[in-house]
GUVO-538829 format. One record per residue: x, y, z of N, C-alpha, C, CB in turn. Coordinates in steps of 0.001 Angstrom, whole numbers, plus 500000, padded with zeros to 6 digits. Each point is the difference from the previous one (the first is absolute). Glycine has a CB too. Example, Ala and Ser with C-alpha at 12.3 -4.5 7.8 and 13.67 -1.06 7.14 Angstrom:
REM GUVO-538829
513190494310507800499110501190500000500900501200500000498108498827501246 501542502223498034500820501190500060499230501090500730501184499372497855 
END
This chain:
REM GUVO-538829
500822498802500000499178501198500000500865501261500000498201498738501207 502887501231499534500884501165500030500561500294498623500577499490502369 499704499459496866500522500201498646498959500680499117501467497977500262 497269501623499854498969500622499164499761501451500407498927497756499683 501174502542501603499865501390500458501154500830499461498803499246502091 502382500208497948501173500701499489499880500226498491501400498983501830 498139500005497447499801500139498562498961501074499693500613497590499697 498306502418501062498938501006499798500538501397500281498238498309500632 502555501837500404500586501308500332500916500482498878499869499440502450 500925499670496991500878500377498880499179500399498776501772498438500865 497178500809498870499124500313498870499363501381500171499545497544499682 499919502729501507499375501303500254501018501125499918498305498885501454 502904500883499039501044501012499914500359500279498544500885499278502237 499159499680496941500277500131498571498936500870499333501123497740499993 497615501964500290498900500774499423500059501447500479498583497922499887 501600502274501408500020501357500547501141500827499432498966499126502079 502184500255497707501127500712499394499618500513498616501623498571501293 497782500568497904499603500413498658498854501011500033500741497772499145 498317502071501775498908500968500111500535501367500425498403498138500580 502543501869500325500588501267500448500705500696498843500284499067502320 500476500182496910500696500585498838499005500548498982501905498402500348 497056500813499377498983500448499044499293501249500516499681497631499216 499970502388502057499342501169500587500868501239499833498827498521501658 502461501365498644500906501139499872500105500464498548501282499172501989 498805499883497072500081500362498573498741500713499543501490498038499594 497364501415500781498722500563499553499776501383500592499064497689499790 501138502443501510499799501302500648500947501036499403499269498855502127 501985500773497660500966500922499402499594500398498582501798498971501402 497816500057497786499628500293498615498735500853499917501064497848499311 497951501845501516498779500817500009500310501424500444498626497954500481 502186502181500543500362501326500510500753500795498923500114499077502363 500820500267496958500747500669498928499087500421498849502016498661500625 496876500626499205499039500347498948499020501077500460500210497680499100 499994502853502108499135501053500512498718499486500635500940501452498268 499039497266502055498829499377500616500331499723501463499257498956497787 499837501439503098500230499765501421499250498735500423500297502493500428 500414496370499690499337498759500391499794499929501512501017498868498015 497912500479502385499730499750501412499915498489500174498761502230500309 502063497242500583499950498571500276498798499703500883502511499813499788 496776499117499893498812499608500750500220498663500696498561501258498378 500619498474502595499902498711500677501364499516500496498025499448498568 502318499315501149501201499384500566501284500765499744498866497869499720 501306502648499075501232500721499664500183501243500862499811499150497666 499089501464502726500078501215500815500099499676501486498686501210498259 500608497763502165499883499711501426501097499084500543497575500299499727 502804498703499510500935498982500490501294500569500582499044498492498303 501612502465501029501259500508500569499828500685501361500803500290497672 497994500200502600499757500675501280499645499020501113499240501999498734 500273496827500899499449499073500984500907498801500276497752500713499260 502895498774499702500765498769500129501491500289500040498188498761498813 502537500633502139501436500253500102500805499395498845499709500063502462 499756498904496903500659499356498866498991499835498864501612498785501549 498767501533497225499059499908498876499396498608499810501299501799498923 499455497145501365499466498664499753498879499623500965502230499360499127 497566501432501919498931499697500946498628500389499440501621500335501886 498358500463497064498729500403499388500121499759498494499531501758501822 500171497021497770500114499695498572498849500664499248501151497795500507 499085502510498235498979500607499163500104499405498605500043502142501357 498895497941497907500043499451498648499886501069498925499013497924500899 500907503347499519499929501065499013500417501319500621498173498787498796 501935502213500362500322501354500423498880500893499492502530499574499971 496783501095500948498890500885499635500493501443499992498308498390500993 501483502275497870500460501377499836498838500860499532502345499222499465 497467501895501216498957500961499659500624501161499233498645499347502042 500724501004496830500406501190499245498749500808499686502020498805498995 498178502449500754498887500851499613499436499515498667501006501968501239 497675498070498623499341499525498786500580500659498755497922499602501320 502411501660498756500529500682498810501388499473499602498686502039500651 501985497216500247501324499431499701499962498513499650500954501691501528 497841497749498358499889498554499787500704499544498712497823500052501241 501973500644497674500621499600498733501517500107500083497955500757498760 502527500341501798501450500169500144500589498945500934499735502461499592 499569497217501490500471498972500930500036498639499317499064501307501933 499921498414497259499968498753499235501211499926499073497477499963500112 502841501133499224501156500049499109501301499744500767498764501614498521 501343498952502686501193499791500830500128498531500380499815502346500892 499103497041499554500052498594500402500365499101498818498288500465501778 501190499843497063500356499213498809501472500197499634497630500194499172 502854501028500940501408500279499688500945499260500954499324502252499114 500209497495502105500809499253500976499907498483499795499652501870501625 499542497709497421499901498570499719498717499349500459502411499955500165 496643500838500319498724499445500443499100499672498821500198501299502115 499056497642498037499043499583498978498618499974500619501750498635498788 497264501879500483498634499992500499499604498572500326499420502052498646 499871497786502458499625498670500478498555500028500478502391499500500660 496835499529498912498625499868500462499974498886501041499040500815497769 500730499545503492500007499006501073498899498960499846500961501725501490 497917498678497971498858499106499865499487500045498560499387500341502439 501317499040496626499637500122498583498628499421499652502411499901499512 497083499218501286498701499400499704498834500774500591501132497818499914 499168503265500783498936500823500580500104501398499396499998498652502177 499151501642496880500108501264499263499829501227500891499141498811498006 500140501056503076499750501145500870501177500288500935497566499473499881 503359499596500251501068500118500997500818501271499874500093497555500026 500301502778498751500870501165499848499318501260500497501095498911498046 497645501247501676499277501198500410499691500002501491499024500124497722 500783498707502853499542499979501383501069499650501027497824499392499098 503273500036500500500983499577500991501339500720499875498881497806500014 501581502382498785501298500628499803499902500958498820501210497978500945 499468503129499177499974500929498879500938499521498904499446501897501553 501833498027498752500970499459499048501011499190500794499692501950498374 500577496859501150500968499137500653501111499702499000498222498982501522 503009501127498952501165499726499176500824498905500653500022502370499138 500523496756500044500868498946500504501427500307499562498117498288499929 502799501526501004501436500143499752500627498645500312500019502520500564 500940497067498637500639498718500242501517500201500038498082498763498871 502437501612502324501438500276500117500868498748499871499415501917501454 500029496920498823500709498730499811498995499013499401501617500441501967 498851498511497390499063499017499441499080499364501048501692499551498248 498749500402502998499215499361501056499080500955500740501835498392500239 498192502875499430499309500985500829499188500977499166501809499783501684 496939500364498673499132501019499394499514500926501103499275498422498137 500850502869501641499541500994500959498892500819499361502273500092501107 496726500252499678498867500769499498500008501412500557498681497896499793 500930503041499367499753501371500431498575500337499603502458500676499766 496774499764501210498638500467499738500043501518499985498934497945501091 500690502623497786499965501451499839498584500474500307501857499954498247 498018500891502772498703500511500434499900501496499727499877498216501767 498905502246497948499742501436499889498967500434501031500554499925497550 499143499201503372499067500304501084500248499042501150498280500867498365 501142499449502794500218499170501176499117498764500025500650502042501214 498200498002498142499079498866500032499117500038498766500024499976502524 499434498879497125499085499928498887498606500389500486501397498197498885 497902502567500314498701500536500423498955498914500255500524502043498698 499564496818500604498992498964500185500034499398501399500156499513497576 500937500630503127500131499400501334499350500868501086502129498910499246 497478502309500430499505500918501035498612500493499679502327500691500482 
END
């Protein structure tokens, strides 16, 4: 059991290292493009709450941008190597109701990282 815990910790550390690098690249590129990104959810809260990044694993990076910057932000994410991704391709309503735009980055053949680009804090159908 100790071996599996150790393996899981190494795996999470590997993911967090790549997520941290991607976050820094994206925030820097958006800022250089004149877009002020706001980190949401885990990316914003985890560094304040958890002493080690691997203690709060995440499967995506949520970034809020002003609606008027959505196209430019999309262009930045694509220029960094992101590809549009549909999380639920068999549910036509998913994109409108769950995620605005999702991009997948694959820094290594074994790893895919997601960035969710938001232009609002919540979807209107939920409230």
